[in-house]
N, CA, C, O and CB atoms as a CASP TS submission, in Angstrom:
PFRMAT TS
TARGET T0000
AUTHOR 0000-0000-0000
METHOD Language model
MODEL 1
PARENT N/A
ATOM      1  N   UNK     1      43.085 -10.740  -5.969  1.00  0.00           N
ATOM      2  CA  UNK     1      41.933 -11.329  -5.302  1.00  0.00           C
ATOM      3  C   UNK     1      40.682 -11.235  -6.174  1.00  0.00           C
ATOM      4  O   UNK     1      39.658 -11.829  -5.839  1.00  0.00           O
ATOM      5  CB  UNK     1      41.692 -10.642  -3.961  1.00  0.00           C
ATOM      6  N   UNK     2      40.746 -10.514  -7.267  1.00  0.00           N
ATOM      7  CA  UNK     2      39.591 -10.351  -8.150  1.00  0.00           C
ATOM      8  C   UNK     2      39.082 -11.689  -8.657  1.00  0.00           C
ATOM      9  O   UNK     2      37.872 -11.870  -8.796  1.00  0.00           O
ATOM     10  CB  UNK     2      39.947  -9.454  -9.326  1.00  0.00           C
ATOM     11  N   UNK     3      39.975 -12.633  -8.939  1.00  0.00           N
ATOM     12  CA  UNK     3      39.555 -13.931  -9.463  1.00  0.00           C
ATOM     13  C   UNK     3      38.687 -14.705  -8.471  1.00  0.00           C
ATOM     14  O   UNK     3      37.920 -15.579  -8.875  1.00  0.00           O
ATOM     15  CB  UNK     3      40.772 -14.757  -9.830  1.00  0.00           C
ATOM     16  N   UNK     4      38.798 -14.396  -7.185  1.00  0.00           N
ATOM     17  CA  UNK     4      37.996 -15.065  -6.161  1.00  0.00           C
ATOM     18  C   UNK     4      36.758 -14.271  -5.772  1.00  0.00           C
ATOM     19  O   UNK     4      36.018 -14.688  -4.880  1.00  0.00           O
ATOM     20  CB  UNK     4      38.835 -15.318  -4.936  1.00  0.00           C
ATOM     21  N   UNK     5      36.522 -13.153  -6.412  1.00  0.00           N
ATOM     22  CA  UNK     5      35.410 -12.278  -6.031  1.00  0.00           C
ATOM     23  C   UNK     5      34.077 -12.988  -6.082  1.00  0.00           C
ATOM     24  O   UNK     5      33.260 -12.844  -5.173  1.00  0.00           O
ATOM     25  CB  UNK     5      35.368 -11.068  -6.928  1.00  0.00           C
ATOM     26  N   UNK     6      33.847 -13.753  -7.136  1.00  0.00           N
ATOM     27  CA  UNK     6      32.552 -14.424  -7.267  1.00  0.00           C
ATOM     28  C   UNK     6      32.351 -15.464  -6.167  1.00  0.00           C
ATOM     29  O   UNK     6      31.224 -15.696  -5.730  1.00  0.00           O
ATOM     30  CB  UNK     6      32.434 -15.089  -8.641  1.00  0.00           C
ATOM     31  N   UNK     7      33.432 -16.084  -5.723  1.00  0.00           N
ATOM     32  CA  UNK     7      33.332 -17.070  -4.644  1.00  0.00           C
ATOM     33  C   UNK     7      32.901 -16.387  -3.351  1.00  0.00           C
ATOM     34  O   UNK     7      32.003 -16.870  -2.662  1.00  0.00           O
ATOM     35  CB  UNK     7      34.681 -17.804  -4.443  1.00  0.00           C
ATOM     36  N   UNK     8      33.537 -15.266  -3.021  1.00  0.00           N
ATOM     37  CA  UNK     8      33.202 -14.552  -1.795  1.00  0.00           C
ATOM     38  C   UNK     8      31.807 -13.940  -1.857  1.00  0.00           C
ATOM     39  O   UNK     8      31.092 -13.915  -0.855  1.00  0.00           O
ATOM     40  CB  UNK     8      34.229 -13.469  -1.526  1.00  0.00           C
ATOM     41  N   UNK     9      31.424 -13.452  -3.022  1.00  0.00           N
ATOM     42  CA  UNK     9      30.089 -12.893  -3.180  1.00  0.00           C
ATOM     43  C   UNK     9      29.031 -13.989  -3.030  1.00  0.00           C
ATOM     44  O   UNK     9      27.986 -13.766  -2.419  1.00  0.00           O
ATOM     45  CB  UNK     9      29.954 -12.198  -4.549  1.00  0.00           C
ATOM     46  N   UNK    10      29.299 -15.154  -3.578  1.00  0.00           N
ATOM     47  CA  UNK    10      28.385 -16.289  -3.430  1.00  0.00           C
ATOM     48  C   UNK    10      28.243 -16.687  -1.960  1.00  0.00           C
ATOM     49  O   UNK    10      27.140 -16.967  -1.491  1.00  0.00           O
ATOM     50  CB  UNK    10      28.881 -17.489  -4.260  1.00  0.00           C
ATOM     51  N   UNK    11      29.356 -16.711  -1.243  1.00  0.00           N
ATOM     52  CA  UNK    11      29.312 -17.023   0.189  1.00  0.00           C
ATOM     53  C   UNK    11      28.502 -15.981   0.946  1.00  0.00           C
ATOM     54  O   UNK    11      27.749 -16.321   1.859  1.00  0.00           O
ATOM     55  CB  UNK    11      30.731 -17.107   0.767  1.00  0.00           C
ATOM     56  N   UNK    12      28.651 -14.719   0.574  1.00  0.00           N
ATOM     57  CA  UNK    12      27.909 -13.647   1.230  1.00  0.00           C
ATOM     58  C   UNK    12      26.402 -13.825   1.035  1.00  0.00           C
ATOM     59  O   UNK    12      25.632 -13.702   1.988  1.00  0.00           O
ATOM     60  CB  UNK    12      28.357 -12.282   0.689  1.00  0.00           C
ATOM     61  N   UNK    13      25.986 -14.113  -0.194  1.00  0.00           N
ATOM     62  CA  UNK    13      24.564 -14.320  -0.462  1.00  0.00           C
ATOM     63  C   UNK    13      24.035 -15.554   0.262  1.00  0.00           C
ATOM     64  O   UNK    13      22.894 -15.562   0.724  1.00  0.00           O
ATOM     65  CB  UNK    13      24.322 -14.454  -1.964  1.00  0.00           C
ATOM     66  N   UNK    14      24.846 -16.579   0.360  1.00  0.00           N
ATOM     67  CA  UNK    14      24.447 -17.781   1.087  1.00  0.00           C
ATOM     68  C   UNK    14      24.236 -17.460   2.576  1.00  0.00           C
ATOM     69  O   UNK    14      23.270 -17.919   3.184  1.00  0.00           O
ATOM     70  CB  UNK    14      25.512 -18.894   0.918  1.00  0.00           C
ATOM     71  N   UNK    15      25.136 -16.681   3.143  1.00  0.00           N
ATOM     72  CA  UNK    15      24.994 -16.288   4.547  1.00  0.00           C
ATOM     73  C   UNK    15      23.743 -15.443   4.762  1.00  0.00           C
ATOM     74  O   UNK    15      23.060 -15.588   5.775  1.00  0.00           O
ATOM     75  CB  UNK    15      26.230 -15.516   5.012  1.00  0.00           C
ATOM     76  N   UNK    16      23.443 -14.563   3.811  1.00  0.00           N
ATOM     77  CA  UNK    16      22.240 -13.751   3.932  1.00  0.00           C
ATOM     78  C   UNK    16      20.977 -14.600   3.852  1.00  0.00           C
ATOM     79  O   UNK    16      20.010 -14.348   4.570  1.00  0.00           O
ATOM     80  CB  UNK    16      22.217 -12.685   2.851  1.00  0.00           C
ATOM     81  N   UNK    17      20.985 -15.592   2.990  1.00  0.00           N
ATOM     82  CA  UNK    17      19.837 -16.502   2.891  1.00  0.00           C
ATOM     83  C   UNK    17      19.661 -17.268   4.199  1.00  0.00           C
ATOM     84  O   UNK    17      18.540 -17.446   4.677  1.00  0.00           O
ATOM     85  CB  UNK    17      20.018 -17.491   1.708  1.00  0.00           C
ATOM     86  N   UNK    18      20.775 -17.718   4.773  1.00  0.00           N
ATOM     87  CA  UNK    18      20.714 -18.401   6.067  1.00  0.00           C
ATOM     88  C   UNK    18      20.164 -17.470   7.140  1.00  0.00           C
ATOM     89  O   UNK    18      19.339 -17.876   7.958  1.00  0.00           O
ATOM     90  CB  UNK    18      22.105 -18.916   6.473  1.00  0.00           C
ATOM     91  N   UNK    19      20.619 -16.231   7.134  1.00  0.00           N
ATOM     92  CA  UNK    19      20.160 -15.252   8.131  1.00  0.00           C
ATOM     93  C   UNK    19      18.661 -15.020   8.020  1.00  0.00           C
ATOM     94  O   UNK    19      17.974 -14.885   9.033  1.00  0.00           O
ATOM     95  CB  UNK    19      20.907 -13.922   7.965  1.00  0.00           C
ATOM     96  N   UNK    20      18.159 -14.974   6.811  1.00  0.00           N
ATOM     97  CA  UNK    20      16.727 -14.762   6.610  1.00  0.00           C
ATOM     98  C   UNK    20      15.910 -15.914   7.198  1.00  0.00           C
ATOM     99  O   UNK    20      14.890 -15.687   7.847  1.00  0.00           O
ATOM    100  CB  UNK    20      16.417 -14.605   5.116  1.00  0.00           C
ATOM    101  N   UNK    21      16.354 -17.133   6.973  1.00  0.00           N
ATOM    102  CA  UNK    21      15.665 -18.304   7.530  1.00  0.00           C
ATOM    103  C   UNK    21      15.711 -18.277   9.052  1.00  0.00           C
ATOM    104  O   UNK    21      14.709 -18.542   9.716  1.00  0.00           O
ATOM    105  CB  UNK    21      16.295 -19.609   7.003  1.00  0.00           C
ATOM    106  N   UNK    22      16.872 -17.957   9.595  1.00  0.00           N
ATOM    107  CA  UNK    22      17.018 -17.904  11.047  1.00  0.00           C
ATOM    108  C   UNK    22      16.154 -16.803  11.661  1.00  0.00           C
ATOM    109  O   UNK    22      15.590 -16.986  12.740  1.00  0.00           O
ATOM    110  CB  UNK    22      18.479 -17.686  11.420  1.00  0.00           C
ATOM    111  N   UNK    23      16.052 -15.678  10.987  1.00  0.00           N
ATOM    112  CA  UNK    23      15.226 -14.582  11.485  1.00  0.00           C
ATOM    113  C   UNK    23      13.761 -14.991  11.546  1.00  0.00           C
ATOM    114  O   UNK    23      13.055 -14.653  12.496  1.00  0.00           O
ATOM    115  CB  UNK    23      15.391 -13.343  10.603  1.00  0.00           C
ATOM    116  N   UNK    24      13.311 -15.712  10.539  1.00  0.00           N
ATOM    117  CA  UNK    24      11.930 -16.186  10.518  1.00  0.00           C
ATOM    118  C   UNK    24      11.636 -17.128  11.688  1.00  0.00           C
ATOM    119  O   UNK    24      10.487 -17.264  12.109  1.00  0.00           O
ATOM    120  CB  UNK    24      11.639 -16.892   9.196  1.00  0.00           C
ATOM    121  N   UNK    25      12.675 -17.772  12.206  1.00  0.00           N
ATOM    122  CA  UNK    25      12.525 -18.711  13.324  1.00  0.00           C
ATOM    123  C   UNK    25      12.874 -18.071  14.665  1.00  0.00           C
ATOM    124  O   UNK    25      13.033 -18.760  15.673  1.00  0.00           O
ATOM    125  CB  UNK    25      13.401 -19.935  13.098  1.00  0.00           C
ATOM    126  N   UNK    26      12.992 -16.716  14.661  1.00  0.00           N
ATOM    127  CA  UNK    26      13.305 -15.952  15.871  1.00  0.00           C
ATOM    128  C   UNK    26      14.629 -16.362  16.512  1.00  0.00           C
ATOM    129  O   UNK    26      14.763 -16.323  17.735  1.00  0.00           O
ATOM    130  CB  UNK    26      12.193 -16.114  16.877  1.00  0.00           C
ATOM    131  N   UNK    27      15.591 -16.748  15.707  1.00  0.00           N
ATOM    132  CA  UNK    27      16.937 -17.109  16.177  1.00  0.00           C
ATOM    133  C   UNK    27      17.835 -15.900  15.962  1.00  0.00           C
ATOM    134  O   UNK    27      18.633 -15.861  15.026  1.00  0.00           O
ATOM    135  CB  UNK    27      17.502 -18.383  15.423  1.00  0.00           C
ATOM    136  N   UNK    28      17.695 -14.922  16.835  1.00  0.00           N
ATOM    137  CA  UNK    28      18.313 -13.618  16.626  1.00  0.00           C
ATOM    138  C   UNK    28      19.841 -13.640  16.705  1.00  0.00           C
ATOM    139  O   UNK    28      20.513 -13.015  15.884  1.00  0.00           O
ATOM    140  CB  UNK    28      17.781 -12.650  17.633  1.00  0.00           C
ATOM    141  N   UNK    29      20.383 -14.345  17.671  1.00  0.00           N
ATOM    142  CA  UNK    29      21.839 -14.393  17.797  1.00  0.00           C
ATOM    143  C   UNK    29      22.459 -15.037  16.553  1.00  0.00           C
ATOM    144  O   UNK    29      23.454 -14.543  16.022  1.00  0.00           O
ATOM    145  CB  UNK    29      22.248 -15.174  19.070  1.00  0.00           C
ATOM    146  N   UNK    30      21.875 -16.124  16.102  1.00  0.00           N
ATOM    147  CA  UNK    30      22.374 -16.797  14.904  1.00  0.00           C
ATOM    148  C   UNK    30      22.182 -15.923  13.664  1.00  0.00           C
ATOM    149  O   UNK    30      23.007 -15.945  12.750  1.00  0.00           O
ATOM    150  CB  UNK    30      21.665 -18.147  14.714  1.00  0.00           C
ATOM    151  N   UNK    31      21.098 -15.158  13.636  1.00  0.00           N
ATOM    152  CA  UNK    31      20.846 -14.241  12.523  1.00  0.00           C
ATOM    153  C   UNK    31      21.941 -13.183  12.443  1.00  0.00           C
ATOM    154  O   UNK    31      22.443 -12.879  11.361  1.00  0.00           O
ATOM    155  CB  UNK    31      19.468 -13.570  12.674  1.00  0.00           C
ATOM    156  N   UNK    32      22.306 -12.628  13.589  1.00  0.00           N
ATOM    157  CA  UNK    32      23.366 -11.618  13.620  1.00  0.00           C
ATOM    158  C   UNK    32      24.685 -12.230  13.163  1.00  0.00           C
ATOM    159  O   UNK    32      25.441 -11.601  12.422  1.00  0.00           O
ATOM    160  CB  UNK    32      23.513 -11.021  15.039  1.00  0.00           C
ATOM    161  N   UNK    33      24.957 -13.434  13.597  1.00  0.00           N
ATOM    162  CA  UNK    33      26.194 -14.109  13.212  1.00  0.00           C
ATOM    163  C   UNK    33      26.274 -14.311  11.699  1.00  0.00           C
ATOM    164  O   UNK    33      27.295 -14.004  11.084  1.00  0.00           O
ATOM    165  CB  UNK    33      26.302 -15.456  13.925  1.00  0.00           C
ATOM    166  N   UNK    34      25.214 -14.819  11.108  1.00  0.00           N
ATOM    167  CA  UNK    34      25.203 -15.046   9.653  1.00  0.00           C
ATOM    168  C   UNK    34      25.300 -13.724   8.908  1.00  0.00           C
ATOM    169  O   UNK    34      25.962 -13.645   7.873  1.00  0.00           O
ATOM    170  CB  UNK    34      23.924 -15.802   9.226  1.00  0.00           C
ATOM    171  N   UNK    35      24.647 -12.685   9.423  1.00  0.00           N
ATOM    172  CA  UNK    35      24.717 -11.364   8.784  1.00  0.00           C
ATOM    173  C   UNK    35      26.134 -10.812   8.840  1.00  0.00           C
ATOM    174  O   UNK    35      26.626 -10.229   7.874  1.00  0.00           O
ATOM    175  CB  UNK    35      23.742 -10.382   9.459  1.00  0.00           C
ATOM    176  N   UNK    36      26.780 -11.001   9.976  1.00  0.00           N
ATOM    177  CA  UNK    36      28.162 -10.559  10.127  1.00  0.00           C
ATOM    178  C   UNK    36      29.041 -11.231   9.083  1.00  0.00           C
ATOM    179  O   UNK    36      29.835 -10.565   8.418  1.00  0.00           O
ATOM    180  CB  UNK    36      28.683 -10.863  11.546  1.00  0.00           C
ATOM    181  N   UNK    37      28.906 -12.544   8.932  1.00  0.00           N
ATOM    182  CA  UNK    37      29.739 -13.246   7.976  1.00  0.00           C
ATOM    183  C   UNK    37      29.419 -12.867   6.532  1.00  0.00           C
ATOM    184  O   UNK    37      30.300 -12.905   5.672  1.00  0.00           O
ATOM    185  CB  UNK    37      29.583 -14.729   8.161  1.00  0.00           C
ATOM    186  N   UNK    38      28.185 -12.506   6.264  1.00  0.00           N
ATOM    187  CA  UNK    38      27.850 -12.003   4.924  1.00  0.00           C
ATOM    188  C   UNK    38      28.643 -10.734   4.633  1.00  0.00           C
ATOM    189  O   UNK    38      29.218 -10.583   3.555  1.00  0.00           O
ATOM    190  CB  UNK    38      26.325 -11.727   4.802  1.00  0.00           C
ATOM    191  N   UNK    39      28.667  -9.822   5.606  1.00  0.00           N
ATOM    192  CA  UNK    39      29.431  -8.586   5.430  1.00  0.00           C
ATOM    193  C   UNK    39      30.924  -8.879   5.341  1.00  0.00           C
ATOM    194  O   UNK    39      31.633  -8.258   4.550  1.00  0.00           O
ATOM    195  CB  UNK    39      29.152  -7.612   6.585  1.00  0.00           C
ATOM    196  N   UNK    40      31.399  -9.814   6.141  1.00  0.00           N
ATOM    197  CA  UNK    40      32.807 -10.193   6.129  1.00  0.00           C
ATOM    198  C   UNK    40      33.234 -10.657   4.740  1.00  0.00           C
ATOM    199  O   UNK    40      34.277 -10.239   4.237  1.00  0.00           O
ATOM    200  CB  UNK    40      33.073 -11.293   7.159  1.00  0.00           C
ATOM    201  N   UNK    41      32.434 -11.516   4.122  1.00  0.00           N
ATOM    202  CA  UNK    41      32.787 -12.050   2.800  1.00  0.00           C
ATOM    203  C   UNK    41      32.769 -10.956   1.732  1.00  0.00           C
ATOM    204  O   UNK    41      33.553 -11.009   0.785  1.00  0.00           O
ATOM    205  CB  UNK    41      31.823 -13.178   2.407  1.00  0.00           C
ATOM    206  N   UNK    42      31.895  -9.977   1.872  1.00  0.00           N
ATOM    207  CA  UNK    42      31.859  -8.890   0.903  1.00  0.00           C
ATOM    208  C   UNK    42      33.082  -7.986   1.057  1.00  0.00           C
ATOM    209  O   UNK    42      33.640  -7.516   0.065  1.00  0.00           O
ATOM    210  CB  UNK    42      30.570  -8.073   1.064  1.00  0.00           C
ATOM    211  N   UNK    43      33.494  -7.749   2.289  1.00  0.00           N
ATOM    212  CA  UNK    43      34.642  -6.867   2.533  1.00  0.00           C
ATOM    213  C   UNK    43      35.927  -7.483   1.985  1.00  0.00           C
ATOM    214  O   UNK    43      36.826  -6.757   1.561  1.00  0.00           O
ATOM    215  CB  UNK    43      34.794  -6.582   4.041  1.00  0.00           C
ATOM    216  N   UNK    44      36.021  -8.778   1.987  1.00  0.00           N
ATOM    217  CA  UNK    44      37.218  -9.456   1.468  1.00  0.00           C
ATOM    218  C   UNK    44      37.430  -9.139  -0.001  1.00  0.00           C
ATOM    219  O   UNK    44      38.566  -9.065  -0.469  1.00  0.00           O
ATOM    220  CB  UNK    44      37.106 -10.973   1.663  1.00  0.00           C
ATOM    221  N   UNK    45      36.340  -8.954  -0.726  1.00  0.00           N
ATOM    222  CA  UNK    45      36.439  -8.681  -2.171  1.00  0.00           C
ATOM    223  C   UNK    45      37.194  -7.395  -2.348  1.00  0.00           C
ATOM    224  O   UNK    45      37.406  -6.954  -3.478  1.00  0.00           O
ATOM    225  CB  UNK    45      35.033  -8.596  -2.850  1.00  0.00           C
TER
END
């Protein structure tokens, strides 16, 4: 799975960026969801 590590890490950072935008708009449930998926993609590595 090492060869896919950069793909999953990129997805994680993308989810975190999405979460930051959602947090700024007070979209808390969506922020938690994006944060969860960021952690999910990192754990896959």
